[in-house]
N, C-alpha and C positions, 0 to 999 in steps of 0.2 A: 436548321440542324436538328432541333428537337422534333419537329414534324417528320423529318426524314427517319429519325430513329423510331418514332411511334409507328410509322408505316412499315418499317423493316420488322419490328416486333410483331405487328399484326400478321404479316405474311408468314413469319415463323410459327406463330401460334396456330394459324390456319393449317399450316403444313402438318403440325403435330396432331391435330384432329384427324386429318386425312390419313396420316401415317398409322394412327391407332386403329382406325377403321379397317385399313388394309391388313393389319396384323390380326385383327379379330374376325375378319370375314370367314375364314375356314372353320372357325369354332362357333360361329353364330352366337357370340357372347357380347352383351352390352352394346350392340350396334345402334339400336334405336335411341337409348339415352345419350350416346355420343353424338349422334346426328342432331338431337334436340339441343344439346349444349353448344354445339358448333353454330347452330342457327341463332341461338340466343346471343352468343358472343358477337355475331355480325349484325344483329338486328338494328343497332343504332347507326351502322354505316351504310344502310340501304339508301338513305336519302342522298348520299354522296356519289352514288353509282351512275354511270352513263346508261340509263335504261334503254335508250334508243339503240345502242349497239347490242343489247340483249335481245331486243325484238328482231334484229337482223340476223341472229344466230339460229340456223335451222335446227340444230340438235336441241337447243333450249326451248324453242317455240313448239316443236313437235312433242317434246316431253310435257310441256305445260298443257297443250291441247289434249294429249292423251289422258292426263290426270283430270282435266276439266270434263272430258266426256264421261268418265266414271263418276265424277261428282254430280253432274246434272242428272245422270241416270238414276241416282238415289231417289229423286222425287217421283219417279215413275215405277219404282220397284215395289212389289208386294212384300217381299222378304227384306225388310229394312235392316235386320241384323246382319244378313249376309252382304247387303249392299254397303253397309258401313264398314264391314271387314274388308271389302274390296277397296274402298277408299283408303283405309289405313295402310293396306299393302302398297298402294300406288303413291303414297305420300312422298316417297323418295324421288319420284319423277318430278314433283313440284320443287323439292328442296335441294337435292344434291347437285343438279346441273348449275343452279344459280350460285350455290356456295363455291363450287369450283370456279365459276366465272369470276366472281368478285375476289377470289383468292389469287388469281393470276399466277399460277405456278409456272416456273420456267422449266425447260427441258430436263435440267439436272434434277429438279425436285420430282418431276414426273417419273424419271427413271428410278429414283429412290422408292417411290410408291410401288412401282412394278416389282422391284426386287424384294421389298418388304413383304409383299403378297406371296412371292415365291418362297421366302424363308418361312413364312407362317404355314404355307401348304406343306413344306418339307417337314416341319415340326409335327403337324397333324398326321401326316403319312407315317412318320417315324413312330408316333405313339400307337397308331392303329396296327402297324406291322409288328411292333414289340408285343402288343397285347395278343396278336395272332400267334406269334412264336411261343409265347408263354403257354398258350392253350395247346399248342402242338407238343410241347415238352410234357405237359401234364396229361393230355388226353389223346396224343398222337393224331391230332386233326388241326389243320390250319383253318382259322376263321375266315370266312369270305362273305360277300354281299352284306346283308343287314347286320350280321354279327361282327363283321370286320369294321364297318364304317360307324365310328362312335359319335360323330358330331352332326351328321346330316344324312339324307337319303343317298344311297350309292350313286345314283345318276348324277346328282349335283356334285358330289365329292369327286367323281371321276372327271367331270367337266372342269372343276377347279384345277385338278392336278394336270390335266391335259394342257390347259392354258399355261400353267407354270412351265411345263416342258417346252412349249412353243416360245415363251419369253426367253428361257435360258438359251435355247438354240440360236434364236435371232439376235439376242443381245449378248452373246458370248464375249465379243470384243470389248464390251463395256466393263468387263470384270478383270481387266489386265492388271489392276492394282493389287489383286489378290496374290499372295504367295501360294505356289502350287495350284494355280488357277485351273489347269486341266484336270487334275486329280479331284479337286473339290467339286467342279461342275459335273464330272463323270459320276462321282458317288451320289451327288444330288439327283441327277437324271435317273440313275439306277433305282434309288429309293422311290422316286415319284412314279416311275413306270411300274415297279412292283406294286405300288399302291393302286394304280389304275386297274391292273389285272386282278388283284385280290378283291377289289370292289365288286368284281363280277357283273358290273353294269354293261349290258349288251351294247347300248348306245355309246357308253363311255369307251369301251374297247374298240368298237367300230369307228368311232370318231378318231381315236388314236391311230388306227390302222389306215385311215383315209388321209388325215391331215399331216401327220408327222412325216411320212415319206415325201409329200409335196413340199414341206418346209425344208427338208434336207436337200431335195433335188433342186429347189430354188437357189439355195446357197451354192451348190456345186455348179449349176448353170451360170450363176453370176460370176464365179471364179474360173469358169471355162474348164472345169475338171471333167471332161467328157468320158474318160475311162472310168472314173469313179461313179459317174451317173449310171453306166451300164452295170457295174458291180453292185451298186446300191439297189437297183431295180431287181436284180437276181436275188440279192440278199433278202429284201423285203418280201418278195414273192415266195421264196423257199421257207423263210421264217414264218410267214403267215400260214402256209400250208401245214407245217409241222405243228404250229399252235392249234389250228383247227382240228388236227387229227389226234391231239392229245386227249387224255382222260380227265383233265382238270374240269372243275365246275364252270369257270369262266368260258372255256372252250365249248363245253356242252350247252351252255345257255346261248352262246352265239350260233352254234350249229342249229339249235332249235328254231332260231329266227329264219334262217335260210330254208329249212325244211318246211316251215309253216307257209312261206311265200309260194311254194309249189302246190299247196293243198287248195281244194276248191271251196267255195263259200258254203256249200251244203255240208261239208265235213266239220264245220265249226260247231262245237257244243255251246249252246246258249247259256248253259249253267257254268261255263268255264271261268276260272279265275286266273288262268295262265296268262301272263302279260301280253304275249303275241296275239293270242286268240281274242282276248277281251278288248284289245286296242282296235282291232278291225271291226268288231261288233259296235263298239262305242263310236268310232268314226262314221259308220253307216247311219247310226241314229242321229248323230250331229248334223250330217249332211241333209237328212230328211227334215230336221227342225229348221235348218237354214232356209230351205225352200219355202217354208211357211212365212218367215219374217226375215227376208234377206237385207232389207234396207236399214231398219232401226234395231233389229235384234230383240232379245227378251229382257235386256238390262243385266248387268253383271250380278245383281242381287238375286235374280230369278232364274238365271241360266242353268244352274245345277239342279234346281227343282224341276225344271222342264226336262232335263236329261233323265232324272230319276223317274219321272212320269212315263217317259218314252221307254225306259228299260222295263218298267212294270207292264206296260201295255204289250210289249213285244217279248215278254218272258225272258229277259236277260238277267237271270237271277244272280249270276256271278258279279256283274257290273253293279247291280242294285245293292247287293249285300255289302260290297266294298265302297259304296257311295262315290263312284269314280267320276271325275270331271272328263272333259273332252280328250285329254291326253294328247293334245296338239294345240299349241298356243294360237296358231292362226285360226283354227276352228273355234277355239274358246273365245277369241276376241270378236269374231264376226257374230257368234251366237249372242254375246253380251252387248256389243255396241254396234252391230250391223256393219255395213260396208264402210261407213265413215271411220269407225274404230279400226277396221282392218287396214284401210289406207294410211291412217296415222302410224300404225305399227310397221307397215311396209316402208314408209318414209323414214322412220327411226332406224331401220336396218339398212336401207339403201343409201341413205345419206352418208354414213361412215364408209360404206364400200366405195362409193363414187369418190369421196374425198381421199380415201386411202389410195385409190388408183391415181388420182391427180397428183398427190404429194409423194407417191411411191413409198407409202408407209405400209410395208408388207405385214408388220405385226397387226395393224388395224384390220387389214383385209382378212387375215387368218382368224382374228377374233370374230369378225362378222360371220364368216362361214361356220365357225364353231357354234355361234348363236343360232344360225339358221338350222343346222343339223339337229340341235337339241330342241329347238322350238317345234320341229317336225314330229317329235314323239313324246314331248312333255308339255304340259301347260305351265311353263316355267314361271310366268308372271303371277301365278296363283299361290306362290310360296315366297317367303322372305329370302330364302337362299338363292332362288333364281332371280328375283326382282333386284335385290341389292347387288348381285354380281353384274347384271346387265347394266344397271344405271350407273354404278360406280365406275365401270370402265369406259362407257361411252362419255362420261363426264371427264375422265382423265384425258381421253383422246381428243375431246372437243377443244378446238383452238379458241383461246380467250381474246385473241387479238384481231381475228378476222372471221369471215363466214365459213372458212374451211378448217380442216383439221391439220395441225402442224405435224411435221415429221419429227418423231422423237429420236434423237441421235444418242 
């Protein structure tokens, strides 16, 4: 009886650690100390774990190997300071999946973690929107982009909010216990969507316009509401056209992306610091560097130095001035850890997609596509906001009882 109570208390305390991390993620506040305390709390229980089942878990093993690849690369890096920083960023790949594994949260607990993240995103969006409205009252101008996002870069903030919207739509039925459920969810969605558009993140808005219609269409198809499917497609199409035609800064930034795609390579100014132009120039240099060392890469510690050298040699003054990384996680990984690192990253993404399809976990599938879209334009795992978001949620979705991911009901 006593042992059973101790076990229950341990599960509860583990949940509170995860709960606090979920609440603090959108604010980037005290995350590392919390993970450290959570690790220390469980340190003495490691000897009682079934490590064989951990070795059989794909998500945990790929995470550990991904971290190991960055750790080993330290010994071959010239820039030890940058290599050590890379290891620090990737520590969550070593720690968090194991902590979630030994915590063995049930579906109810996982749902609470998802909704606590949504609540925290709502609070952060509300603070940013309020600050923007205050500025509008004082200066007749809404704050957008960097001025709007108070807690992290707009790209990551928009990604957080977009995932919160997806959770709310797909997990709507789990909130039946709420009084005025529809009104509360509608207001929450409204604030989150306003936050996405005021963030003025091109990829954030584009991700929203791509994924959210598919999320809604999936639910309508599942419920066989074929008339609503047609109406929804028309609504999304007309709404998107009206938005793109508007004079707002978010719409202007998104239009510039489409206009840039139609321009030729020779039209790109090498001194440009405009995000669309500089990304293409950076990607070109990254590909050229990959051709020189495709198998082992340059090590995570030296990859940015190699990019800066390439920018200088090719007179990419805009990219060099801003010390830009590859702005694509797939390119960043193969530059740092070669093909082996890229394969590990692919496995980390593909494993949840495959398991999501097998278990019909639609939320997991959309999370994976959200990650792929953002990896395509940002080196997400080079920042704490991107790394923690990715690792935290693949750890939540990871099944602690088998080799697949369980469907969260």
